[in-house]
N, C-alpha and C positions, 0 to 999 in steps of 0.2 A: 799287537802292533807296537813297534819301538817308538821312542820319543823322536828319533830322527825322521821316521816315516810320517809321524803326525805333523812335524814342522814342515816337511816337504809338501805334504798334502795341503796344508793351509796356504802356503805360498803359491802353489800351483793354481789353486782356485782364485786367489786374489789376482795373480798375473793374468789368468785367462779372462777374468772380468774386465780388467783394464784394457786388454787387447781388443775385446769384442764390444766394448762400450763406446760411447760417443767420443769424438775427437777431444783431446785434452785442451782446455782453454789456454790461450796464449798469455804469457806473463804481461801484467799491466805495464805499459811503457813508463819509464821514469821521466819526471818533469823537472825543470830547473828549480832549484831551491832558492827561497828568498834569503838574503843575508842574515846570518845568525851569529850569536855570541859564542856558539860552540865551534871552536877551531881546533883541528887536530892535524898532526903531521906524521908522516911515516918516519919512525925512528930507525928501523932496520928491516931487512927482509932476507930470507934464506931459502934454499932449496934442499929438500930432503932427498931428491934424486929419483924418486919413484912415487907411484900412487899410494895414497893413504886409505883410499876407500872410505869406510865408515869409522876408521880408527880415530881415537881422540887423544889430544895432548893433555898433560897434567903438569901443574906447577907447584913447587914447594921450595922454601928457603932461597928464594930469588933465582931459582933454576927452572928451566922448562924441559920436560921430557916428551919427545915425540918419536913416532915410528912409522915405517912403511909396511905395506903388505908383504913385500919380499924379505923383510926381516932386518932392515937397517934401523938402529936405535941411536938417537942423538940426544945428548943433554947439553943445553945451551944456557949461557948467562942471559937472564931476561933483559937486563939493561942494555946490553951491547949486541946480543945475538951470537957472541963468540962460542964456539964449541968447547965444552969443558971435557967431555969424553964421549966416545961412541963405541958401538958394539954391533955385532951381526948375529942374528938368530938364524941358523942354517935352514930350518924348516919353514921359514916365513911366519907371519903373525896373523892370527884370526881375530883376536880381541885384545885391547889394551888402549892406553897404557895406564898402569898404576905407578905412583911415585910418591915417596916421602921425603925427598931431598937427598937421600942416600941410595936407596934401592929402587930399581925399576922392575916392575912385574908385568909380564905379558903372557898370553896364551898362544902357543905356536900352532901351526896348521896340523900338527900331529897330536893335538889335544893335550899338550903338556904345559902346565903352569911353569914358567921360567923366570927365575930371579937373576938380576944382573947388577953388579956393583963395579964402578970404576972401569967399565968396559969389558968386564969378565963375567961369563955365566957362572954363577956360584952354586946353583942347584936347579933341578927339574923335578916335577911331581906330576905323574899322569893323572888326568881327571877321568871320571867315569861317565861324563856326558859333555856335550858341547857347551860353550858359553858365548853369549853375545854381549856381555857386560865387562867393561874394563875392571881388572882386579883393583881392590882398595887396599892400600898399604898404610898402616898406622899402628902405633903402640907396639912395635916389634912383631907384628903379625901381618899376614897377607890374607885377605878375605876374597872369596870367589862365589859368584852366583852362577849356577849351572842350569841348563835347559830342562833338567828333570826336577826343577824347583827345589834344589838343595842349596844351602849356604854352608860353605866350608871355611874353616880357619886353619892356617898353616903357620908354623914358626918361621919368621922372616930370616933367621940365621941359617937354618939347615933344611927347611922344607918339610919338617915333620908335621903330620896332620894332628891337630889338637882337638877339634870337634866338628860335628856335622849336624845341621838343623834341617829337617825334611818337612815339606809341606805337600799336602795332597789337595788338588783342586781341579780346575778345568783341564782337559787333556791337551788342548792346543796351547802352544807357547809362541808369543810374538818374537820374531827374529829381529830384536832391537834391544839396546841396553835398557836395563831397569835401574831403579834407585838402589845404590849401594854406597853408604857413606856414614859419616859420624853424626850423631845427634847428642850433643854434649859429650859425655864420657861413654855413651852407648853407641850401638850400631843400629841404623835404620835401613831396611831393605824392602824392595818391592817383590811380592810373591803373588802371582795372579793379579787380582784387582785390589789387593790389600797392601797397606804399609804395615810393617811388623817391626817392633822395637825388640832388639836382642842384646843381652849382656855379652860383651866380647870375651869375657874370661871363660865362661862355661857354655855359651851357645844357647842359653835358655831365653825364650821369648816371654816378655812380661806384659805386652799388649799388642793387639792387632786390630786394625780398623779398615773397613772396606771403603774405597773411594768411589765405587760404583756398584750397581746391582746388575749383573749380566742379564741381557735381554736378547731375544731373537729366536728365530725358528731353527737355527742350526748352530754348530760350534763356531763357524766363522763369524756369524753375526754376534755371538755372545763373547767373542774375544775382547777383553777389556783390561789387559795387563797394564800395570803401572809402568810408565815410561820414565827414563832418566830425566832429572831436572825437577828438584823439589825446593821448597823454601820454608824456613823456620823463623818465626819472629813473634814476639808478644804472646808466647805460650801456645801458638798455633803452628802446626805443620801442614803444609799444603802441597798437593801434587796433582798429576793428571792421570786419569785412566783412559787408555787408548780408545778413541772414537766414542767416548761416553761423557766424561764430565771433568771439571776442575773442582776439587773438594779440599776443605780445610778441616783438620781434626785437632782436638786438644792433646798437647804433648803429655799432659799429666794422666789423663784417663783413657785416651784413645777414642773418645766419643766424637761424633761428627758435629762440627760447629756450623758449617754451611756447605752447600754444593750447588754448582751451576752446570746445567747440561751444556756440553760443548764438544763438537765433533772435531777433535784434533789429534795429532800424532807427535807433536813436539812438546818437550818439557816446559815447565813454567819457571818463573823467578819472581822476585818481589823485593819490597823494602819494608819499613815499619808501618806503612800506611796502605800499600797497594800490592796487588798481584797482577803480573803481566803474562800474556800468552798470545799465541796465534792459533787460529783454527785451521782446518784442513785446506780451506780455500785461500789462506793467507791474510785473513782479517785479523788485525791486532786488536786486543781488548785489554781493558783494565777493570779490576773489581776492587772494592774497598776490602781491605784485609779483615777488618773486624766483623763484618756481617755479609760480605759477598755481593753487596749492591753494585750494579754496573756504574762505571764512571765515564768511560768513553770507548769509542771504537774507531779504528783507522783502516780505510779500505784502499789506500794508495799503493799497497804492495801486494795486491791480490794475485794469486797464481804464480808467485815468484819463488815458491819452494823455500819457505822461511825455516830457519833453525829455531831453536829455543832462544830465549832472551837473556841478556846479561845486564844487570843494573850497574850504573856508574855515575856517581854524583846526582845531578838533577835530570839525567837522561838514562836510557837503556839502549843497548846495541843489539842488533839482530843481523844475521847473515842471510844471503839468498843463494839460489841455485845458479845464478848468473855471475857469481863472484863478487858481489858488492856487500859491504857492511854499512848499515844504516844506523844513525843516531836519532832517537825519538824522545821527545819531551815526556817525562813521566806524568806531569799534571794534565796534559791536554792531548797527547798522542800526535802532536805536530812533528813532521819530519824536519830535522834541523841540519843534518849533514850526512854525507855518504862518501865512502872511499872505495876505489876499485882495487881488485887484486889481479890474478892472472887469467880471469875469465872462467875458471872452473868453479864448481860448486863449493861454497863454504860447508865443510863436512860436519861441523858440530857447533854448538853455541860458542861465541868468542869467549876467551879467557881474560879475566881482569886480574893482573898481578901488580900490586902497588898502584902506580899510576899508568901502567902500560896495558893496552888492550891488544890481545894476540888472536889472530884468526888463522886457521889451518885450512888449506884448500884441498880438494880431492886429488889434484895433480901433484901434491907434495910441496906447495908453497907455504912459507911461514911469514906472516906479515905482522909487524908490531907498530902500533901507533901510540903517540903521547900527546897530551894537550899542548897547544902553543903557549 
């Protein structure tokens, strides 16, 4: 059975269960917020012109790169929203975007890794499997995580393949982005339920740590892939295993520091003291970074389809499926502020770039806020 068939089978079972199960709970109504010292204002907004679906934006060097499913790519100035350059990917885009301030990398609907500079497509490289994770562009290379559990590195200048790292694990793959990014000078990736540290020069792994122990009577119940959104601080690297747990591991040895069972699908974030996350029902939680002890929980946003969390100052931000972005106090979980967008779902965790918070909506809206 091919990897595509395995993915399709998993999704079919999940969708069938949702359709035949009880009626989905209604989102918790929003209540009026008390006056707060957290004051934000809309700095600018823009329209990408089409749906972004589950695509994600990326910022670097004061620039924001975003794309639509139909293939429009725009690079904007973060401070003003002004378009710096734009391009079109004829086949449309299935995963993206990656961006290092110079090059944008996306995967088109024909399964080709595509690199773009200053509005021009400079090279394409066909992949041997689908990808649900935005490419990662850094150090003159483009890194890709594919659904057959491979990590590949390509030369950012010409698209030449440099190395491939392969992993064998559970046959089913979660159709969602996994962790793919920098860990100091190295690469950290999510492969099945594991976080793996890889040397970017040669593709050699030097430690691997499981965030969960897959359990269940069938492959669907055992699906516990690492989801995008990790946090590194004070020698610990923390992440989420789908529908299983939030876990922190030692960045030096890969050994587990602590783990908390938590049924969630959105990635986590944190600061030097705490880890923040929401579970599947939309309950926000905080744990102490050092030992995983629970600090607080906030239930005011239940069933609102929350994104991953984004720390900023003494607060963190989270988007919801009704198009709101909420600011929450790190120390208590208190809701401090909220801003509306265009009413469509916030498609990924908000991005913090310098002092600007940016949210991308499913309908292609780009909203940027700054503190007053």
